[in-house]
LOLO-38690 format. One line per 8 residues: for each residue x, y, z of N, C-alpha, C, O. Coordinates in steps of 0.02 Angstrom, whole numbers, plus 50000, padded with zeros to 5 digits. Layout:
N
X:Y:Z:X:Y:Z:X:Y:Z:X:Y:Z; ...
//
This chain:
75
51983:45939:56461:51947:45968:56423:51982:45990:56349:52040:46011:56339; 51934:45981:56306:51967:45995:56228:51980:46064:56230:51950:46102:56268; 52027:46085:56186:52031:46163:56180:52070:46173:56113:52114:46136:56093; 52049:46226:56084:52073:46236:56026:52157:46275:56031:52171:46310:56079; 52189:46265:55993:52254:46289:55987:52257:46350:55947:52301:46392:55960; 52219:46358:55904:52218:46426:55861:52164:46478:55879:52161:46534:55852; 52123:46458:55925:52087:46516:55935:52062:46500:56009:52051:46441:56022; 52052:46546:56056:52037:46556:56124:51960:46530:56130:51910:46566:56134
51963:46469:56130:51887:46441:56143:51896:46374:56168:51933:46336:56137; 51859:46349:56234:51867:46283:56274:51804:46237:56233:51760:46256:56195; 51823:46173:56258:51783:46122:56231:51705:46132:56253:51662:46108:56215; 51685:46168:56315:51631:46161:56333:51597:46215:56295:51536:46207:56289; 51627:46276:56264:51593:46326:56209:51575:46290:56141:51528:46305:56104; 51627:46235:56130:51617:46211:56065:51570:46154:56075:51535:46143:56025; 51561:46123:56114:51497:46075:56139:51433:46122:56133:51390:46123:56089; 51437:46158:56184:51368:46204:56181:51343:46227:56105:51285:46225:56085
51393:46248:56073:51377:46281:56010:51344:46210:55972:51287:46206:55947; 51392:46157:55974:51367:46099:55928:51285:46077:55941:51238:46072:55902; 51293:46067:56019:51208:46053:56025:51171:46105:56011:51116:46092:55985; 51186:46168:56022:51136:46220:55999:51123:46225:55924:51066:46242:55907; 51172:46210:55872:51162:46193:55805:51125:46135:55781:51088:46139:55732; 51137:46075:55818:51106:46000:55814:51024:46016:55833:50977:45986:55807; 51017:46067:55881:50946:46082:55909:50916:46103:55852:50872:46073:55822; 50941:46155:55837:50906:46197:55769:50879:46147:55707:50823:46145:55682
50939:46109:55693:50928:46059:55641:50885:46008:55659:50858:45974:55616; 50874:45998:55727:50812:45943:55741:50743:45961:55723:50699:45924:55701; 50738:46028:55736:50679:46067:55719:50653:46061:55649:50593:46062:55637; 50710:46055:55592:50701:46057:55527:50695:45974:55514:50657:45961:55468; 50719:45930:55539:50716:45867:55526:50692:45816:55569:50647:45832:55608; 50714:45757:55570:50688:45703:55618:50750:45680:55673:50751:45634:55714; 50787:45717:55661:50846:45701:55724:50836:45712:55787:50817:45766:55808; 50847:45656:55829:50822:45663:55892:50874:45655:55950:50861:45663:56009
50942:45634:55921:50991:45631:55962:51065:45655:55931:51080:45639:55873; 51107:45694:55972:51187:45697:55945:51207:45645:55970:51185:45614:56019; 51270:45630:55922:51311:45563:55932:51389:45577:55925:51408:45607:55875; 51422:45562:55958:51488:45567:55951:51554:45508:55955:51537:45458:55986; 51607:45507:55936:51651:45448:55968:51699:45487:55995:51733:45531:55970; 51697:45462:56058:51763:45496:56104:51819:45463:56084:51818:45408:56058; 51881:45505:56098:51945:45492:56080:51984:45445:56117:52028:45409:56094; 51965:45448:56180:51991:45414:56234:51947:45394:56293:51890:45416:56293
51970:45349:56350:51925:45355:56406:51911:45413:56447:51859:45423:56477; 51973:45456:56446:51963:45529:56476:51919:45575:56455:51894:45615:56494; 51904:45573:56376:51878:45613:56344:51802:45578:56353:51754:45615:56359; 51794:45509:56354:51719:45487:56363:51699:45510:56427:51647:45543:56432; 51741:45495:56486:51733:45527:56551:51704:45591:56554:51657:45607:56591; 51735:45632:56507:51719:45715:56503:51645:45723:56477:51598:45756:56500; 51647:45685:56426:51569:45686:56394:51508:45670:56444:51457:45703:56457; 51532:45604:56470:51488:45575:56510:51458:45639:56578:51401:45640:56601
51505:45676:56592:51496:45720:56638:51453:45776:56603:51429:45818:56641; 51443:45781:56543:51410:45833:56514:51328:45796:56488:51288:45825:56450; 51320:45736:56515:51261:45712:56504:51252:45668:56440:51196:45649:56422; 51315:45650:56405:51319:45585:56360:51313:45534:56377:51350:45520:56424; 51273:45482:56354:51271:45412:56366:51300:45367:56321:51299:45382:56261; 51329:45308:56342:51359:45251:56301:51301:45214:56264:51252:45186:56288; 51321:45221:56199:51280:45173:56147:51301:45092:56146:51346:45072:56182; 51272:45057:56109:51302:44993:56104:51356:44991:56048:51395:44944:56048
51360:45032:56009:51406:45036:55949:51485:45070:55977:51500:45124:56003; 51529:45003:55953:51596:45023:55969:51623:45077:55926:51598:45089:55871; 51671:45109:55950:51708:45173:55917:51760:45134:55882:51801:45099:55912; 51756:45141:55815:51796:45107:55768:51863:45122:55801:51872:45172:55836; 51925:45059:55785:51983:45064:55814:51981:45060:55890:52036:45057:55918; 51934:45061:55923:51931:45067:55990:51895:45022:56036:51857:45046:56077; 51904:44962:56032:51859:44907:56064:51816:44927:56130:51754:44923:56132; 51857:44951:56186:51832:44975:56241:51791:45039:56250:51767:45058:56304
51785:45073:56187:51754:45147:56193:51687:45133:56157:51686:45087:56116; 51644:45161:56165:51567:45155:56130:51562:45223:56103:51603:45263:56126; 51512:45251:56050:51485:45286:56032:51444:45302:56093:51412:45262:56127; 51449:45382:56106:51404:45408:56153:51346:45460:56115:51354:45488:56060; 51298:45463:56150:51240:45510:56131:51206:45552:56190:51211:45537:56249; 51166:45614:56163:51128:45648:56206:51064:45669:56179:51066:45704:56128; 51011:45656:56201:50944:45683:56166:50943:45753:56154:50968:45799:56187; 50907:45754:56094:50904:45832:56067:50835:45853:56088:50785:45827:56065
50835:45906:56136:50773:45911:56165:50763:45993:56130:50811:46029:56118; 50706:46009:56120:50690:46082:56075:50719:46138:56120:50706:46129:56179; 50752:46189:56107:50775:46240:56168:50709:46288:56169:50705:46335:56209
//
């Protein structure tokens, strides 16, 4: 799990905040998904466990990894 070295915040808190901010932005725009590029296979598995899906777009510099996405539903 990702963790901030300088703050006492873990990856789940960061993800929940990012999804909440993206959902608010989606209400004001045409955004329908939140996309991210996983750092490595372990990180991709972590995001998949949070509901992220693989896209067809490869991660730059990592041919085996795909960009991941999750639909933004109004909270």
